Phi, psi and omega in degrees: 000132180273135178296145180294311181231144178260121181288140181296335177293327176292323177295317178298317179295316178297316178299321178297316180295326180274357181059045177244127181279124174225143175277169179297321179295317177297320180297322178294318179294314179298317180299318179296314180295315180295326177298321178295318179296314180297323177296319178296317178297319178299317180294323177297324179294342180274350182292142176271106184253017180300129177092356178260134176278145177299141178255122181262342179204145180270352176243149180295138180285128179218125179285131178263002180267150177282162175294143179275096183244129179291132178235168179289138179288157173288148174295145183305319181299321181289327179294321185273002182304313183248016183251150173268123181190175179207148177053040176082011179238149175266132181272128180232156178293152177291147179252000000 
């Protein structure tokens, strides 16, 4: 069961445990906002969802990647046409 209202003292205690500095005024604002969120979550829990399948995405999943199909490699001579290299290796700058 979700608490109806979150006390600002609980927010201060949680902030202390998390080592986050909050003033008393900030804690009151956070407590008020979190209480609204918790109330909304509580109301969602009251919904009758019998017969509904879980939705993991609101848009249809479509892969934008091509199929991974093995193709023939380029000949080594063609790879080195515009590359700087020696002894079968391409020379690249140091990182």
